[in-house]
Steps between C-alpha positions, in 0.01 A plus 500: 500500500643839394457788741439845361705783647300752696578869496669456838746244365583678175852633465559842647575773249861616523573866432876526430695774676722547194434535129857399414591845371782707651409797718698736276670488161792725592652698786315825418168318488568345840619829653180677398280224641684511833510881512126546447397206716721587797410870496132411496566270797653798682210725402240261641709352783259626767188371324441133580231454237713580195670200339778563247671232295756465222480227235232309691253285308144633522217251445171691466273200432464196723541177309681660205871427532584657164324829575788685662751781474812592696518882496841652563340688791145491629332686784189372677310720742284318751721194546746439784874496456665159521666222305321332213608245241247650260203735516182292473230764478214282632700452821551877534137615534496504119698826498693556178824698486408864454837618365741313273842591358685338212860583404570440133806304395633375165314172556157664506296490179215732403260205472593385851448849642163531325390174664612630840298820452189298418561270797537788745195671355289186520589422860455842651836681520435872558841640404756345269843649430753383240851646507750463216846580649683510166258755352430672834132462419220454752159387382213498744145373497217576739170318538206691356180304553606158363795608286863583568536831316845635417609805700565788260795647690701296750765765569413644845208257524394420857369149565149525649552185707864538604538876515843478336609733219682402181745739338667429168835664438717480188671182617303353789172449680482650846229399745409706804326420826190708590726712723731579207783266596654313208493122457856377558682173443619307806855624432382861481299457820807362677714788373240750619486342845881499520509868399241588764697305761820681402326838515377415848849399612643822356240704687579322826871566451435872444281525809757316713774733370295789635456323832133424444368170635182404314398276790442812709292679237 
C-alpha cells in the first residue's frame, strides 16, 4: 500500500542565502556599497526599527524561490535591526524595502537593470537610486502611485525617506547627512577622529603651558 504525502510531510522550501554572484565586480564598486551602507547605519544607529543591509537576498513572495533580488543596499523602515541570512518579506510583517541603491559596474547590462527596475516597482520600493561611478551619473526613481518615475534632477536631490542630500560634482558624487555632514569612508572617518584627537591634545598642551588645569574648570 502506497502512502500519499500530506502537506505536513512535504519537503520544506529552501530559500538560499546566496545567489552565487559576487558582492562586487571591482574595488570601486565594493567601496561605494560599503560607504553608503555604513553611513546609513550611522545615520539610523539610534533607531531600532530601521534595518539596513548590503547584498542581501530579498524574497518578496512566499513559496517562490526564484522571485528574488539582492540590492547593493536596501533600507527597511519598520523592521528591527539584527542578523539575517536573507530578507523573507512574509516573515517581516510583509514590509518591503522602501529604499534601494544599486552601484553600476562593467558587469551590469541595460537589460539586467531594466529587469531590476521592474522588480522594484512591482514589489513596492518607494525610492530607487542607481549610481554610475565611471560616468559620475546618479539616476533616481520615486514611487508615484504604482510606478517608479524617474527624478528629473538628482543633483541636490533630498531623499524623502532618508533625508540625505546628493550632490554631483565634476568627478564625484557627494552624499550629505540631514545635518550637512558629508558621508565619509571608514578611512576618512578614522582620519577625522585622529585629527580631532590631536586637536584636543594640542589644546590641552596649550592650556597646561598657561598653567590652566581643565579639571578645575
